[in-house]
N, C-alpha and C positions, 0 to 999 in steps of 0.2 A: 777166750782169754789166751789160749795157745797161739792163735793168729797174731794177737797184739804183741805178745811177748817175743814172738819170732820177728815181727816188724821192728820192735824196739832194738833188738840185737843187731839187725841188719842196718838200721838207720844210724845207730851210734858208731858202728864200725865202718859202714859205708863200703867196705871191700870184703867180699867173702872168698870162697874158694875159686881157684882158676877153673874156667869153663872147659868144655870137652871138644876142643878143636875149633870152636867158634864162641863168640861172646854170648852172654845171656841176652843182650839186646838183639842179636841176630836170631836167637831161638824164640824170643817173645814177639818177633815181628815177622812180616812177610813183605819182601820188597816187590810189591805188585805194581804193574803199570799196564796201560792199554794201548793197543794199536788198532786203528779203524780200517775196515775194508768197506769203502763206500759203494763199490760195485755190487756187493752182496748184502749191503746194510748189516754188517756184522761188527761186533766189538770183540776183539781178541785179547783176552786177559793173559798176561805173562807174570811169572814170579820166580823166586829162587827156591832152592831146597837146601836142607842141612842134613848132616849124617844121622841126627837123632829123630828125623821126621818119620812118622808112620803113615800118615795120609793127609789129604787136604779136603776141606769142605768149602763149596762155593755157594754163597747166599746172594740173593738179588731182591730188590724191592723198588717201588716207585719213590720218587723224590719226596712225596708228601706222606709216605708211610712211616710209622714208628715201630713196626713189627718185622723182624727178619724172617720168621717162619722156618720152614724146613729147607735144607740145602737143595739147590737146583742140580747139583752135581757133587759126587764124591769121587776123588781120584787118588791113585796110588802115590807113594812118596816120591817116585822118580818122574812123575808127570809135572810139567812146569808151564802148561798153557791150557786154556779153555776158550773155545769159540762160542759166543752167544749169537745165534742168528735170529732170535726172537726180539728184535729191536726195531725202532722206528727212528728215522732221521729227525733231528731237532728235539729229541726227547732226552731228558737226563735220567739215568738210572743209577742207583747206588748198589755197590757190591761190597761184600765182605769175603775175604779169602782167609780161611781159618786153617792154621797149621796145628796138627796134633803130634806131639812128640812122645817118646818113651822115657823121658827124663822127669824124675820126681819134682813136683812143685812144692817147695818148702812153706809156701804161704797158704796153701789150701789143699784139701785132699785131692789126689789124682796127679796127673802129669801136666807139664807146661804146655800151654797153648800160645800160639802166636797169631797176629792179625795184620791184615792190610785192609783199609777202607778206601773205596774209589767212588767218586762221583763222575760218571763217564757218559760221553755223548758223542754222536756224530753231528757236529755243528750245532751245539747248544745255542739257542737264540741269544741275541744281544740283550743285555739288561739296560733298558733306557731310563727307568725310574728306580731310584734306590731308597726313597723314603725321605723323611724329615730329619735334619741334623741341626742341633744347636751347638754353636761355638760359644763357649762360656769362658770369658777371660777375667783375670784379675785387673784391677784398675791400673796397676803398674804397667802391665803388658799392653792394654788397650790404649793408654795414654802415650806410650813410647813407640809403638810399631804400627802406626796407622797404614802405611803403604803396604807392609807385609800382610797385615790382616785383611786389607781390601783384596789383595791378590789371593789369599786363601779362600775368602768368600767366593770370589769369581771361579777359582779352580773347583771348588766343591759343587757349585751350580753347574759348571761345565762337565762334571762327571755324573750328572743325573740326580744330584741331591737337591731337595728343597731346603734352602739354607736360611737359618735365623741366627742373629748375633745378639749377645748380651754381655755387658760388662758389669761385674759384680761391684757393689759398694764395698768400701773398706770395712773390716771387722765383722764380716758376716760369719755365721756359724754353719756347721754341717747341716743342722735342721733347716736353716734359711735356704741353703742351696737345694736341699731335697724338696722343700715346699715349692720352690720355683719350678723345678723340673716336673714335679707331679702335676702342677696346675697347667703347664704348657702341654704336657702329654695328653691331658684330658680335653683341652680346648682347641689347640692349634695342631698338635701332633708332635711326636718326638720318637724317633727310632734309634737315634744315636746321639751321644753327647761327646764333644771334643773339648776337654779342659786345656786351657793355655795359661800357665802360671801356677803359682802355689795356691790353688783352690783348696779350701779346707778338706783335710783327709779324714774320712771315717775310719774308725777301728772297730773290730768285732772279734769275738772269740773268747772262750774260757778254756783254751787248750791246757791240759794237765789237770784241770779240775772237773772235767767231764769224763764219766766212767767209760764212755765209748772212745774217747780221744785222750788217753793218758800221756800222749806225746804230741808236740806240735808238728806241722808239716815237714820240718827239717830234722826232727828226731831229737832235739836237744831238750831233754825233759828236766824235771825239777832237780834231779841229782847232779846234773851237769853244772860245772862252775859258771858256764855262760848260758844258763837256762833261757830258753826262748818260748816259755809258756805264756799264757795270757792271751792278749788281743793282738791281731796283726792288721795292717792297713787293708781296707775293704771297700774299694771304690764301687764294687758291685752293689753296695747299698743304694747308690743312686740309680742303678738300673733296674732294681726290683721294686716295682710300685705296689704290687699286690701283697707282698709278704708282711708278716708281723715281726717287727724288730723290737726287742725288749732290752732293758737296762736294769735288771733285777738280780744279777749274779755277779760274783767276784772271783778273780784269779790274781793272786799277788805273789807269784812265784818266779817272776822274770828277773833277769839280771838288769835289763834295760828298763828304766822307769816308764818309758812310753808304752811298753807292752803290758804293764800292770793294768788290771781292769777292776774297778770298784763300782759298787752299786751307786747309781745316780751320777756317774762322772761323765756321761755322754758317750761312753764306749758301749758297744752292744754285746749281747751275750752269745749270739748265734755263731755256731761253727759251720753248719750247713746253711745254704741260702734258703730262706724260708718260703719264698714264692718263686714264680717263673720270671726269668729275666727277659723283659721285652725291650729294654734300651741298652745298647752297647755303649760302654764308657771307655774312652781312651784318654790318656793324660800325657801332656808334654810339660814337665815341671823342671825347669833348669835352676831353681833356687837352691841355695846351700851346696854349691859345687865349687868351693874356693880353689881347688887344685888346678883348675883351668886358667886361673888368673884373669878371667873375663867376667863381666857382670851377667846377671840373670837375663837382662834384656838382650845383651850381645849374643849370648848363647842361644836364646830363643830365636832371634833373628837369623842366626846361622842355620838352625834347624829348619825353619820355614823356607828359607831360600834353597837349601839342598833338596828338600822334598818337592818343592815346585819344579826344580830342574828335572828331577826324576819323572814327575807326572807328565811332563811335556816331551818325554823321550830323549832328554839330554844326558842321561846317565846309562850308557850301555852296560849290560850285565851278562856274564856268562850264564847260560841256562844250566847251571851246576850248583851242587851243594857241597859244603865242607862240614865234616863231623869230627870233633875231637872228644873221644870218650876216655876220660881219666878215671872212670869207675868200671873198667872192663870186667872185673870179677864180682861186681855187685849183682846179687841174684835178681833184683827187680828189673834189670835191663833198662836203665833210665833213658837211654837214647833210642829205644825201640820205636817209640812214636815218631821220632824224627826220621829214622830209617825208612819207615813205611810211607809217611806223608811226603818225604822229599822225592822218593821214586814216583809217587803219584803225580807230583808237580813236574818233575824234570825228565822222567823216563829212564831207560836202561843206561847203564854205564855213566851215570851222572853224579855219583857221590864219591868224593875223595875223603878218606879217613886219615887225617894228619893234623899237625899243629895249625890252629886257625890263624893266629897272627902271622906266622911265617908264610903260610900258603897264600894268605890274602895280600901279601906284599906284591905278588906278581899276577894276581887274577882277582877280578871283582865278582865274587860269588853272589848268586841270587839268594840262597838260603844258608843258614849256619846253625850249628848246634854244638854246645860244649857243656861238659859237666865235670865237677871235681869238688873236693872238699873245700868249703868256703868260709869266708868271713864277710862282713858287711861291704867291704871294699876290695875283695879278692876272691879268686877261684883257683885253687891249686892246679898246677899244670897248664893253666890258661893264661892267667895274668892278673893285673890289678887295675883299679880305676885309673891310675896314673898312665897306664899304657894307652888309653884312649886319647891322650893328648897328641899322640903322633901316629897311632895305628888304627886301622879299620878291622872289623870282622866282616860279616856279610851284610847284604842290604836288609835282610829280615832275619832276626836272631832269636833262637831258643837258647836258654842258658839255665843251668841248675846246679845248686850246691847249697850248703848251709848258710843261714843268716841273711844273704843278700836278697832273698825273696821278700824280706821286710825292707821295702825300698824307701821309706820316709825317714832318711837319715843322711847326715853329712857325707858327701862324696860317694854315695851308694854306687855300686858297680853297674847296676842295670840302668839307672838314670844317667850315669856318666857315659854309657855306651851311646846314648842319643846325642851327646854333645860333640861327637866327631865332626870333622869338616866335610866328609864326602858321603859315606854310607851310614849304616846303622839307623834305619828309619823307624824301627820299632823293636821291642824286646819283651819276651815272655819268660816267666819262671816255669819251665816245663820239665816235669819229672814226677811230681806228686801234686796234681795229676799230670799226665802227659797230655799236652794240648791236642785237640782234634782239628786238623787244618787241611785235610785232603781236598775239601771243596774249593779251596783257593785255585786249584788247577782248572776249574771250569768257570772261573770268572767272578766268584764271590769275593767280598771284601773282608778285611780283618774285623770289621764290625760283625759280620755274619759269623765268623768262626769264634769270636769272643763269646757271643751268645750260645753257640753250639757247645762250646766247652763248658761254660758255666752251668748250662741247663742239663748237661749229661749226667744221668744217674746210672741207668742200666743199658743205654743204647749202644755205647761204644766201650770197649775194654781199654781202660786207660790207667789201671793200677789204683793206688790208694789216694784218698782225699779228693775223690770226685765230688763235684757240687759244693765245694768248700768256699768260704767267703774270701779267702786270700787270692783267688784266681783274678788276675788283673792284666790289662793291656796297657803297656807304656808305649806311647807313640800315637800317630794320627790313625784313628779307627777307620777312616775312609779308604786307606791304601789298598791297592790290589797288586798282584804280582807282576803284571805285564803292562808296561806303558808304551804307547806308540805316539809318533809325532803327529800333531794336529795339522789341519789345513791352514792356510794363511790368507790374510788381507781380505776379509769379508766386507761386502758392500751391499746395502739394501736400498733399492731405488723404486719410488712409486710412479705409477702412470699419471696421466693428466687428471683423471677423475679421482685419483687416490683411492681406488677400490681394488687394486691389485698391486703386488710388490714383486719385483724381480731381485732375487738374491744371487750374487756372484761371489766367487772366491778363487784363490789360487791353490794349486794342488799341494798335497802333502809330499814331503820327500820320501815317505814310505813307498816301498815297491810291493807288487802282488796284492794290492788291496781289493776288497770286494766292491768298494765305492764309498758313497757318502750318504748320511742321513741328515735330513733337515727338520728342524723343530721350530715351534712358535710358542710364545708365552706372553702373558700380560705383565709379568714381573721378571726383572733381570735375574734374580737369584733363585729361580726354581719354578717347578710345575710346568715344565716344557712338554708340549704335546707333539708327537711325531706326525709329520706331514706325509712323507713317502713311506710306503709299506716295505719296500725292498731297496737296498742301496743301489745307487747308479753312479756311473763314472763321469757324467757330465759335470761341468763346473758352474752350473747355474740352475735355478729353479724359479718358476713364477708361481706365486701364491695368489689364487683367485678368491680366497676366503679369509682375509685378514680380520682381526678384531677391530672394533670401533676404537679410535684413539691410538694409543701407543702400542706398538708391537715390538717384541724382542725376538730376533731370529738367532738360531744356533745351528752350526754345521759340525758334524762329527765324522771322523774317518772310521770305516768298518773294515776289519781285517780278520781273516781266519787265523786263530791262534792254535798251533799244534802243541799239545802238552803231553805229559805222561798219563793223561786220563782221556785222551781222544782229541776233540777239537771244540772250540766255541768261537762265536763271533765277538771279537774284542772291539772296544770303542776307544778312540782317543778322547782327550778332553775336547770340548767344543770351543769354537770361536764365535763371537757374538757381534751382532749389529742391531742398532735401534732405529726405528722410524716412527714418526709421530703424525698426528692429525689424519689418520686413515679413516675411510668410510667402510663400515662392515658391521658384523654382529657384535653385540656386547659380549665380552669374554665371560665365560662361565667359571666363576671362582669357586672351587670346591675345597673345603678345609681338608688338609692332608692327614686325617686321622689314620692311626695304624691299621684300622679295620677297613679303610677306604680302598678303592680299587683304582687302577689307572688303565684306561682303554685307549688303544692307539692302533694304527695311525688314523688320522682324520680323513685322508684320501686313500681309498683302498682299491686294489685290483684283485687280490686273491684271498687274503685272510686278515683278521684282526687279532690282536693279542689283548688278553686281560691279565694284568699283573697285580699281585697283592703281596703285602709284607708277610702274611701268615699263610700257613697251609690249610686254610679254611675251604670248605665246600660251599660256595655262595651261588645261589640261584640267579640266573640271568635270563632276560628276554631280548629278542631282536624284534623291533616294530618298524612298520613303515610310517609315512607321514599321516596316514589316516588313523593311526593307532592300532592297526591290525597286527596281532602277534604273528610273526613269520616263523620263529623258531624259539625253543627254550633249551636250557641245559644247566649244568652246574660246573663251577670252576674245579680244576683238578691241580692242586699244588699252587706254587707261586706264579707259574706262567701257564696260561691256558690259550692254546692256539685254536681259532675258530675259522673254518673254511666258509667264506662268503662268495666264492667265485661264481656260484650259480645264480646269485641274486641279479635282478635287472638293474640297470643303471639308475641312480637316483639317490635320495637322501634317506638315511635310516637312523634309528636310535637304539642304543643298548641300555637297558635298565638293569643295573647290577648293584646290589646292596641298597644304599639310600640315594644313589645318584643316577642321573641319566646323561648319557654321552651321545654325541652326534657323529656320524661318519658319512662320507659320500662314496658310493660305489661307482667306479668308472665303467 
């Protein structure tokens, strides 16, 4: 109870005592970043120190691990780097840098600890398959924006998603939408959902009526004239298939009627997410934003067009972040998560702490964070929803303050941020809890970090209200930090016998590329299989193994992306060509369930990759055409690299999970 009382005091005031030469956010974070040494296969961790630091602990684990274990190193307060030589190229490692201070922590016994988390690698492999995504639109949007939605479908498939589209009937309920998603997840597959339009909004929570949560996430309890108790918007309900959601409790203490929660009213009781989130949900909802003087359709069209432009490399961004902390004296250090994760993304000397709107007038920042005392349509020190009519923030934004985290309201600040003309591709209410986004630096999508943040209970230190139902992603969940320009003008040409295809294309305007990957699929909107195992710089490829009938080919640019967490192989969106009436094998259509695996490439020189959406250990076998088992093993994490360079030339099969995949060893 002492912890809760202390939390209430801090939440209601939001500003405590002045810090000791640095902010609480700096003390509760570590500005960690990584530089690679490829000659010695080393990852060199760097970080900052503060006057109240007593020591640092360094932790390391595999990407599929859930246990940090004991530190691999403990160093003195004035040491600001650590070199890890026990690494392998192409492998992703996760690090935690823990700062121990001599400053009392008012929220728990002991002193303040600060953290940086890093997903680091020397050339982390390209991610070719990202899972199944359902774009679910309202009838208004699907009827009005056919061209833009077709472009979105193409872009998602070109980024490695297996894409499915669905337009909702009018007057559907929250339960109807959940039933649809549940059925598709169990039959076809669903790893992410992208809502376009005012899809019904679930509400959940009995904040203030739960003994463990006598205050809501922004602290405005029952005694506040603007009590924010009761239920908050909870899109995570759609992403949690396994949890038990109930409607048997009540909380009627809110000022705003929409937050009141009564028994049997369709609003749920849960404050913590009851199950594991397997589906990432992102929402672009431009309804009820009259301040812009534009229709919902027009604002949605503008959003889709600006995001498409970014995805094809048409929106250059500074590899920098902007932070505006209007709670410098708040003990919780609300911007600490952004300080740590932005260094992980952008590297050293990459963060400007200044007024966001003023600074973004002269520079297009990659990442942005601001916090301040809030209202549904404003954030003190930052601005109001009306500012977004003429101003930008960053491309990807974290924002925190009272009330506006409840985003299902007229002219809401967070939804208004998405309606700008140029940037503001997504928005997260980050402070309670602080979002966990460091893995974006190594090529993950916002769908990945949404699930990581929502499922976090004890894995990452992110302050209060972890695993709570209010955690939501506003914006396109497929987005990644780094976009590069695609190749151009692809053409597919068959030979006279129609049993092979030559694919040609024109070069990307990008420089210093690794080369191109070429893929083949039986359907235009997903499940592309990689043909070449390593990127090459030639502008053509001949496929001697096409599918029977229609083939869809895709070419993607591969480029080494240097970030604050090392390097990874980044991929552009693909460009596509279709060819019909081919003579070849019948395409093996495998339902893309979340537990399924993707095995590639189909034509191999040195290695094959097994990708999976979960960190499961799945047994696999490699067999020859006689059915003889050549080798066996188990997958390790989401990406497992298998050396087949010693195999004789010929055809082989990989049996993994419930499926069998064929590849040709050159």
